[in-house]
C-alpha positions in Angstrom: 95.6 106.1 88.2 94.0 102.9 86.8 94.4 104.3 83.2 98.0 105.3 83.8 98.9 101.9 85.3 97.1 100.1 82.5 98.9 102.1 79.9 102.3 101.4 81.6 101.6 97.7 81.9 100.6 97.5 78.2 103.8 99.4 77.2 105.9 97.1 79.4 104.4 94.0 77.9 104.7 95.2 74.3 108.3 96.1 74.9 109.2 92.9 76.8 110.2 95.0 79.9 110.9 92.9 83.0 108.5 94.3 85.6 109.1 93.9 89.3 107.0 91.5 91.3 104.8 92.8 94.0 106.3 91.6 97.3 104.1 89.4 99.4 106.1 90.1 102.6 105.6 93.3 104.7 108.2 96.0 104.4 109.5 95.3 108.0 110.0 91.6 106.9 112.1 92.6 103.9 109.3 92.6 101.3 110.6 95.5 99.2 114.3 95.1 99.9 115.2 93.7 96.5 113.0 96.2 94.6 114.4 99.2 96.5 118.0 98.2 95.8 117.8 99.0 92.1 119.1 102.4 91.0 116.6 105.2 91.0 113.9 103.0 92.7 113.4 105.2 95.8 113.0 108.3 93.6 110.5 106.5 91.4 108.5 105.3 94.4 108.6 108.9 95.9 107.4 110.3 92.5 104.6 107.8 92.1 103.2 108.3 95.6 103.5 112.1 95.4 101.6 112.2 92.2 99.0 109.6 93.3 98.3 111.5 96.6 98.1 114.8 94.7 95.5 113.4 92.4 93.5 111.9 95.4 93.6 115.3 97.2 92.2 117.0 94.1 89.3 114.6 94.1 88.3 115.5 97.7 85.2 117.8 97.9 86.1 121.4 98.1 89.6 121.0 96.6 90.8 122.3 93.3 
């Protein structure tokens, strides 16, 4: 995940892509409201977490 994030950040910087800021407020305090309003953002978040958790589960002992 670190390598993938690093590659994406490098690509974003090289291509002058405006990256979202990490909210400092909790979700219940509106911290991700602006980020989640952009088109496709919920799908992107769902995909990222699904893939990340799938990788974590594969790293658990006894999992393949």
